[in-house]
N, C-alpha and C positions, 0 to 999 in steps of 0.2 A: 456097311455103307455109312457114310457120313451124311449128316444134314448139311445144308448149305451154310448155316450159321457156324457149325463146327469147323467146316472146311475154311471159311473165311478167318476164323480165329487162329487156326493152325498156320494158315498162309501168312498172316500178320506176324505171328511169333517167329516164323522161319526167317523173315526178311527184315524185321525191325531192328535197326542198329547192328546188323550182322554183316560180315564180309560174305559175299556170295561166292561159294565154291561149287565144284561139280557135285559134291555130296549134298549141298543145300538144294541144288536143282533136281537131283534125284529124289530127295524127300518131297519136294514140291510136286513132282510128277506122281508120286504115290498118293498124295492128297487128292490130286485131280482124278486119278484112277478110281478112288473110292466114292466118287460122286456119280449119280445116275447120268447116262449118256445124254439125255435131253435137258439136263440142268443148265439154265442160263449162267449160273456161277461157274460151272465147269467150262463152258465156252469162253467166258471172260478170263478165267485163270489160265486156260490153255494159251490164249493169245498173249497174256502177260508173260508166261513162261517162255514162249517162243522169242519174245522180245528180249528177255533177260539172257537167254542163251546166245542170241546174236550179239548182244552187248559184250558178253564175256568173251566170245570168240574174237571180236574186234579188238578188245583190250589186250589180247595175247599176241596180236600181230605186230 
């Protein structure tokens, strides 16, 4: 299990200055899965990940 602080650091590292690929999104999902279910950070990052996936799907069309 990750702490919220560790998860936020990993999240920033994944997306800062990087091209977002399906691998990046899978890694982000793993970060989220390592947080407790009731974590506010988990909820926020899950929402962000959903938005990023929608953006990636839209850009492919």
